[in-house]
C-alpha positions in Angstrom: -9.4 -5.1 -11.7 -6.6 -5.8 -9.3 -5.6 -9.1 -7.8 -4.0 -7.5 -4.8 -5.3 -9.1 -1.7 -7.3 -11.7 -3.4 -8.2 -14.5 -1.0 -10.0 -17.8 -1.2 -13.7 -17.5 -0.4 -13.5 -13.7 -0.8 -12.8 -12.7 2.8 -9.5 -12.3 4.6 -8.6 -15.2 6.8 -7.9 -14.1 10.4 -5.2 -15.2 12.6 -5.4 -16.2 16.3 -3.1 -14.1 18.4 -0.4 -16.7 18.6 -0.7 -18.0 14.9 2.3 -17.3 12.7 1.8 -15.9 9.2 4.1 -17.1 6.5 4.6 -14.5 3.8 6.3 -15.2 0.5 7.1 -12.6 -2.2 8.8 -12.3 -5.6 9.1 -9.5 -8.1 10.7 -9.5 -11.4 11.4 -7.3 -14.5 12.0 -8.3 -18.1 15.0 -6.2 -18.9 16.3 -3.9 -16.1 14.4 -1.7 -16.1 11.5 -3.1 -18.0 8.0 -4.5 -17.7 7.7 -5.6 -14.1 5.4 -7.7 -11.9 4.9 -8.5 -8.2 3.6 -11.8 -6.8 2.9 -12.6 -3.2 1.4 -15.2 -1.1 0.6 -15.4 2.6 -0.3 -18.7 4.4 -1.1 -19.8 7.9 0.9 -22.6 9.6 -1.6 -25.2 8.5 -1.3 -24.0 4.8 -4.4 -22.0 4.5 -4.0 -19.1 2.0 -4.7 -15.9 3.7 -4.0 -13.6 0.7 -2.5 -13.6 -2.7 -1.2 -10.7 -4.9 -0.5 -10.6 -8.6 0.2 -7.0 -9.8 1.6 -5.6 -13.0 3.8 -2.7 -12.0 4.6 -1.2 -15.5 8.2 -0.2 -16.0 10.4 -0.8 -13.0 13.8 -2.3 -12.0 14.0 -5.9 -10.6 14.9 -4.5 -7.1 11.9 -2.2 -7.1 9.7 -5.0 -8.2 11.0 -7.2 -5.4 10.2 -4.6 -2.8 6.7 -3.9 -4.3 5.9 -7.6 -4.1 6.6 -7.6 -0.4 4.9 -4.3 0.3 1.7 -5.5 -1.6 1.4 -8.8 0.2 2.1 -7.2 3.7 -0.6 -4.5 2.9 -2.9 -7.2 1.9 -2.7 -9.0 5.3 -2.3 -6.0 7.5 -5.7 -6.3 9.1 -5.6 -10.1 9.5 -4.8 -10.0 13.1 -1.6 -12.1 13.2 1.1 -11.1 15.7 3.9 -13.2 14.3 5.2 -13.0 10.8 7.8 -15.0 8.9 8.8 -13.2 5.6 10.4 -15.3 2.9 12.0 -13.7 -0.2 14.4 -15.0 -2.9 16.0 -11.6 -3.0 19.1 -11.4 -0.8 19.1 -7.6 -1.2 15.6 -7.4 0.2 16.2 -9.8 3.0 19.4 -8.1 4.2 18.3 -4.5 3.8 15.0 -5.1 5.6 16.9 -6.8 8.4 19.4 -4.0 8.5 22.4 -6.2 7.7 23.2 -4.4 4.5 23.2 -0.6 3.8 20.8 0.8 1.4 23.1 2.3 -1.1 20.4 3.2 -3.7 18.4 6.3 -2.5 15.5 5.2 -4.6 15.0 2.0 -2.5 15.1 3.9 0.9 11.3 4.7 0.9 10.5 1.2 -0.1 12.6 -0.2 2.7 10.9 2.2 5.0 7.4 1.1 3.9 8.2 -2.6 4.5 9.7 -1.8 8.0 6.5 0.2 8.8 4.3 -2.7 7.7 6.2 -5.1 9.9 6.1 -2.8 13.0 2.7 -4.1 14.4 4.0 -7.7 14.6 5.3 -8.8 17.9 7.7 -11.3 16.3 9.3 -10.9 12.9 11.7 -13.1 10.9 12.9 -12.2 7.5 14.9 -14.6 5.6 16.3 -15.4 2.1 15.0 -18.5 0.5 16.3 -20.2 -2.8 14.4 -19.2 -5.9 13.2 -22.8 -6.5 11.4 -22.6 -3.0 9.5 -19.6 -4.2 8.0 -20.9 -7.4 4.4 -19.9 -6.7 5.3 -16.3 -6.3 7.5 -16.3 -9.3 4.6 -17.6 -11.3 2.3 -14.9 -9.9 4.9 -12.2 -10.8 5.4 -13.7 -14.3 1.6 -13.9 -14.8 1.2 -10.3 -13.8 3.9 -9.2 -16.4 2.2 -11.3 -19.1 -1.2 -9.9 -18.3 0.1 -6.4 -18.3 1.8 -6.7 -21.6 -1.4 -8.2 -23.1 -3.4 -5.2 -21.8 -5.3 -7.3 -19.3 -3.9 -5.4 -16.3 -3.3 -1.6 -15.8 0.3 -0.7 -14.3 0.3 0.0 -10.7 3.2 2.5 -11.1 2.7 5.6 -13.2 4.7 8.6 -14.4 4.9 10.0 -10.8 6.8 6.9 -9.8 9.5 7.3 -12.4 12.1 8.3 -9.8 12.1 4.6 -8.8 13.7 3.4 -12.1 
């Protein structure tokens, strides 16, 4: 069973048109590439949890895991009705590539950047920023939990052989 999109109370919290959604994400891989996990959390301005993701990816690079974490949480909140979003990631690569400040040198990341940008298109206002790792400890814990559960056989990998071109 997947934890992607899990929310408190079992239903997706909806946003008022002017509410801002605060999205946090973190991905990680043990070794590079290696067993990887994705963690994400979305909250309202008054700190209500809108959605949470905790996914074992299987084998991936750290950069791929970082992107999948952001993609999964954005997919989980896509129908929540928010028009403003503030994305927080502890990956300078993800923050700068999504904003367009850095070129995407690795061709394998281009479709992932494209997916993130597509998921951000419906929002009227978007802010993407880098945050220090210590301010993203909840998502780090979710990504670590996903890896641990995957290695224990409690979670199936999200990525399969068809995704090998990503790592």
